[in-house]
C-alpha positions, 0 to 999 in steps of 0.5 A, a space after each residue: 499499500 505505501 510508497 517506498 524510494 531510496 537514492 544514493 549516488 552524487 546528486 541532491 537527494 531531496 529532488 530525486 525522493 519527491 519526484 519518485 513520491 509523487 509516482 508512488 502517491 496513488 499507494 497512498 496518501 495520508 501522509 508523507 515524509 523523507 530522511 536524508 543523510 546530511 553530509 554525513 553529520 546527522 539524519 535529517 528528517 521532514 515530515 508532513 500529514 496529506 500529500 505529497 505537495 504538502 511535504 513539497 512546501 515544507 521542504 521548500 521553507 526548511 530545505 535538506 542537503 544530502 546524496 542519499 535518503 529515503 522517502 515515504 508516501 503512506 496508507 495508514 494501518 496502524 496508527 492514524 493519519 498524522 505527522 507523529 506517525 509519518 515515516 520515516 522512523 528514527 531509532 538512534 542512528 537508523 531511519 526507517 520507512 516501511 510498507 506492509 504490517 508488523 504483526 507481531 509489533 506490540 510484542 516486540 514494543 514490549 520487549 524493545 520498551 523494557 530493554 529502554 527503548 522510547 516510543 515517539 508513534 503509534 506505528 508498528 513501523 518504529 519497531 523495526 527502527 528500534 529493534 534494528 538499532 537495537 541489534 547494530 549495538 552488538 556488532 555494529 555490522 549493519 547487515 547483519 543487523 537487519 538479519 536478525 531484526 528481519 528473522 523477528 517480524 511476523 507479517 509482510 514488509 518491505 523497508 529501506 534503511 538509512 545509517 548515521 555511520 553508513 552515510 552513503 549506503 542504503 538497505 533493503 529488505 522485503 518479505 511479502 511486499 514489493 520492493 526492486 533496486 534501480 540501477 544506474 551509473 556506467 556500465 549500466 546502460 543509457 540512462 544514468 551518466 553518474 555512480 547512483 542507484 535506488 531503491 523503490 516500491 514499483 519502477 514508476 518511482 525511477 523509471 526517469 531515472 533507470 530503466 534497469 532493476 533488480 527484482 527482490 526475493 523474499 528474505 532479501 536484503 540489499 545493501 546499496 551504495 553508488 557504486 554497486 550493490 549486494 543482495 543477502 539471503 534472510 540468513 545473510 549469506 550472498 545470492 545473485 538476481 537477475 537484472 532486468 529491462 523495464 520496457 515502459 517508458 517515462 511518457 506512459 507514467 505521465 498525464 500527457 496534458 490530460 486533467 487525471 491520471 484516469 481519464 488518460 487510461 480511459 482513452 488508453 484502452 484501445 491501445 491497450 487492447 491492441 497491444 494485449 492480443 499482438 501479445 498472445 499468438 493470435 491466429 486467424 481461428 486460435 489463440 497459441 500463448 507461445 509457452 502456456 502448457 496447460 495438460 487439459 486432460 487432466 485438468 477438470 476445473 479451474 479455481 479463478 481467485 481475485 480481489 475488487 475489479 479483478 474478481 468482476 473480470 474473473 466473474 466474466 471469465 467463467 462465463 466466458 471459459 465455460 461456455 466456449 470451452 465447456 470446463 468448470 469454473 470457480 470464481 473465489 474471492 481471494 481474501 476470503 478463499 484460505 479461511 474456508 478450508 477449500 477444496 482444491 484438488 491435483 487436477 485443478 488450475 487456479 487461476 490467480 487475476 491482479 493488475 499489479 501482481 502484487 495484491 497480498 490476498 491473491 498472492 496468498 491464495 495462490 500459494 494456498 491453492 498450489 500447496 495443495 496441488 493446484 497447477 498455478 496460473 496468473 494473468 498479471 500486468 506488471 513483469 517481475 510481480 511477485 505473483 510472477 514468482 509464485 505461479 508455474 506460468 504467467 499470461 502478461 496483459 499489456 495495459 502498460 503502467 495504470 497510475 489512477 486508484 480506479 482501475 480501467 484500462 487493466 480492467 478491459 485488458 483482463 476481459 480481453 486476456 480472458 476473452 483469449 484464454 477461452 478460445 484457446 482452451 476452447 479450442 484445445 478442448 474441441 468444444 469450439 469450432 474453428 469458425 467461431 473462433 474466427 467470428 470472435 476473434 475478428 470482433 476482438 481486434 475490432 473493438 479498439 476501434 468500437 472503443 474509440 468511438 465510444 469515446 468520442 461521445 464522452 461529452 454526452 455521457 458528461 452531460 448525463 452525469 450532470 443530470 444526475 450528479 446529486 444523487 447518494 444513491 445508485 442502482 446498476 443493474 445488469 444480467 448474464 455477462 453484463 452483470 459483472 459489468 453493473 458491479 464494476 459500474 458501481 465500484 467505479 462510481 463508489 470508489 472516486 464520486 463517494 455515491 453510494 452504489 450497488 450492483 444487482 443481477 436484474 432478476 434479483 432486483 425485486 428480491 430486495 433493492 426495489 425497495 431503494 428506488 424513488 424519484 431521486 434513485 438513479 438506476 442504470 440499466 445494461 439493456 445490450 440486446 441479447 438472450 435476456 434482453 426482454 427480461 431486462 425491458 421489464 426491469 426498466 418498466 418495474 424502475 420506471 413504474 416506480 418513479 426511478 430515473 433510469 440510465 439505460 446502455 443499448 445497443 446502437 440501433 435500438 430505438 424502443 429504449 428511449 421510451 422506457 429510458 431518462 437517459 441513453 447511451 448506445 454502445 456498438 454492436 458486437 458478438 454477445 461475448 465481447 459486450 462487457 468490454 464495450 459495455 464497460 467504457 461508458 460506465 467508466 466515463 460515467 462514474 469519472 464525470 460525476 466524480 470531476 464534477 462533484 470536485 472529488 479527487 479522481 486520481 487519489 480517492 479517499 481512504 483507498 490505494 492503488 496497490 493492496 499490498 497488506 491482508 
């Protein structure tokens, strides 16, 4: 959840830390802070409540000078958002920033207090600083002190630390939370001419400076200086980790002149879908997925594991795979999976879906399924993410960096991947004919152009949003493949506009939600042409009879819907299996315009973070 960056080199550290924190702010924005080794004389710390802009303003008034330091943007877990609870935390000559949760922090705090440590915050993070400082006093070996301290932590964590007596050194360590090294300097690549290196929660923070990274593994502890790095395992033994080059460029992580990242990412969906298709090995009537090896003769069931938006993609994937490949599919909320003693067979495929590949609940669920004998498969957007090292095989979407907390292009590329996977499996089980596969794949290739047409209608959707922006509640209804789209539409609206919204299967409206319908409540109905179209029209009539305000998504050419709905958004016609991709786009735009008109923080809605790296 929180964002970490560290730098050591020859340049002034504060601008680098602040620039990295701005690109990590989507991970949390309750408070922020930096710690700088000030000319080797002291650790200089600046912290503030609120976003990076507040920290920037504070540092303008009280500049910090140095060439080595760490920075942090916080999503609060232990301890309310406050300056006192903001990171970095210091004990003695050690300062620490942290992402994750130390589950046994109360026990460790009591032991440290008994040994004379004094605490000034409510956070679990301060325990880390005190424990490293305590261990350091034993022999003065910074790496071994972190090894001994880390062995006492329970939970998921990533830390970066500086030590006054090692003024050009960063220490990085991780367990079940993301952390990577960024490599600069001569001989590494074209990105940086200086002797310098970085630590970061993800690559977005350092893309401006280097594309060469090393992904730390669980238990790894790294010592980083301007001249190089060393990586040690949990026992303090040297290990080698491979480096990789990040193909994303910095421009991909910028707004590029648009008001919000969310709007930019909505408009990037045609490109992202094309790239996802391109990476899948699509032929005229098949999807090859070079390197994917699934023995379907022994695999009798797929268990999908996901959270949030990815869970909605999984629900659609279930319908597609069961229809096209006739393989049974179960979908589990990843955060619940481990706690119900699930039945997992050695013949199962466990398919985890995560945009970041760092979602703690999803990773834990996949590990559980794998431990119980399932073949572990993942769908992920980020190369080198933790989930890629847990899974036996990975299918990558190609959405590119998604900065806004509300997921848009990641969702539609996940849906694209679900269609591709369903076709792949259907061709191999023999249940999908070449002719039907070709129809689906031809339609898929047409989607980017159709989405471009939908994006051109953004102004009209804004008018619809303006008519209903005063609503406090909203109901989203859909049938079949459009039911999960209704769930996703409701999630988008509540995430960024703070309007209470619920998604329901249309047929379930009369089993409770209809009691909420009145003249002040907008009801968004996905009324696309398909098998359930007639029943959806009946749902519209039921809402209309109770005075509800109807916003209908209808298929282009549907002239009858206008007599039933107050507002109509038309969606291009396509193959039924592809409708969820197209239907998602107007709902994204509706949520965006609602939030923008209400004046909420579109990209950084309250209480949320992009990557949920704690359980």
